[in-house]
Structure formats: C-alpha cells, structure tokens
C-alpha positions in Angstrom: 70.7 113.6 -18.8 72.9 114.9 -16.0 75.3 117.8 -16.5 78.6 117.1 -14.8 80.2 120.4 -15.5 81.9 121.7 -12.3 80.9 125.3 -13.0 77.2 124.5 -12.8 77.6 123.8 -9.0 79.5 127.0 -8.5 76.9 128.9 -10.5 74.1 127.5 -8.4 75.8 128.2 -5.2 76.6 131.8 -6.3 72.9 132.3 -7.3 71.6 131.0 -4.0 74.1 133.2 -2.1 73.1 136.3 -4.1 69.4 135.5 -3.6 69.9 135.1 0.1 71.9 138.3 0.3 69.3 140.2 -1.5 66.6 138.9 0.9 68.7 139.8 3.9 69.6 143.3 2.7 66.0 143.9 1.8 64.9 143.0 5.3 67.6 145.2 6.8 66.6 148.1 4.7 62.9 147.6 5.6 63.9 147.3 9.2 65.7 150.6 9.0 62.3 152.3 8.6 61.5 151.5 12.2 64.6 153.0 13.6 65.5 155.9 11.2 63.4 159.1 11.6 64.9 160.5 8.4 63.8 157.5 6.4 60.3 157.6 8.0 60.0 161.3 7.2 61.0 160.6 3.6 58.4 157.8 3.2 55.7 160.1 4.8 56.5 162.9 2.3 56.4 160.5 -0.7 53.2 158.9 0.6 51.5 162.3 0.7 52.7 163.4 -2.8 50.5 163.8 -5.8 52.3 160.9 -7.5 51.5 158.6 -4.7 47.9 159.7 -4.7 47.8 158.6 -8.4 49.2 155.2 -7.3 46.4 155.0 -4.7 43.8 155.6 -7.5 45.6 153.1 -9.8 45.6 150.3 -7.2 42.0 151.1 -6.0 43.1 151.8 -2.5 39.9 153.3 -1.0 40.4 153.1 2.7 43.3 153.5 5.1 44.1 149.8 5.2 44.4 149.5 1.5 46.6 152.7 1.5 48.9 151.2 4.1 49.2 148.0 2.1 50.1 150.0 -1.0 52.7 151.9 1.0 54.2 148.7 2.3 54.3 147.2 -1.2 56.0 150.3 -2.5 58.6 150.3 0.4 59.2 146.6 -0.2 59.8 147.1 -3.9 62.1 150.0 -3.4 64.1 148.2 -0.7 64.4 145.1 -2.9 65.6 147.2 -5.9 68.2 148.9 -3.6 69.2 145.5 -2.2 69.8 144.2 -5.7 72.1 147.2 -6.5 73.9 146.8 -3.2 74.5 143.1 -3.7 75.7 143.7 -7.3 78.1 146.4 -6.2 79.4 144.0 -3.4 79.9 141.2 -5.9 81.8 143.6 -8.2 84.0 144.7 -5.4 84.8 141.1 -4.4 85.6 140.1 -8.0 87.9 143.1 -8.2 89.7 142.1 -5.0 90.1 138.5 -6.3 91.6 139.7 -9.6 93.9 142.0 -7.8 95.1 139.2 -5.5 95.5 136.8 -8.3 97.8 139.2 -10.1 100.1 139.6 -7.2 102.9 137.0 -6.5 
C-alpha cells in the first residue's frame, strides 16, 4: 500500500539532506586535523593519556598500526558526534528564521 501523504516526501528529503550534511561536516572536521596545529596537538595529548591507553587495552591494539586505527576511529566518532550537533543547531536556526519571517507581514 502506498502512502500518498505529502509530508512523507518532505520528511525523506529533509532526512537525506541532514544525513548528507552530517557526512560533509564530519569530513570537514576530520580534514581540519591536517591543517590545524592546535587540533593535532589536542589529539596527540589525548592519544597519550591514561584514558586512551585503557582504550588501547580494551580494543586489543598491540602494535602501532592497531593504535593508529584506534585513534582514527576515535577521531571519526568524535567528529561525527560534533557534526550531528552542528547540523542540529543549524536546523534549529533555520526553523527559527522561518518562523520569524512567517510572523512578519
């Protein structure tokens, strides 16, 4: 049975746009690691911390390659979570602007 509700199409488009936005923002945040000395320094400090050593033990990262993979997975996770927050804030701001403009004559 087909759903002919017009809001379903809008919801799907919005979901796809938000997903694409999260992916793009995640890639931009991960790309910032290459060009930002401050961010690289922060990642280095975290990767050498006692907490991160516990993550190495938990994941079974025995050699340098495994440790680098663990760091990359952690960076990707943090960047993705930040991207979700950024996209949500952006959507909130856009909705606020729409409501404000709709209220004006």
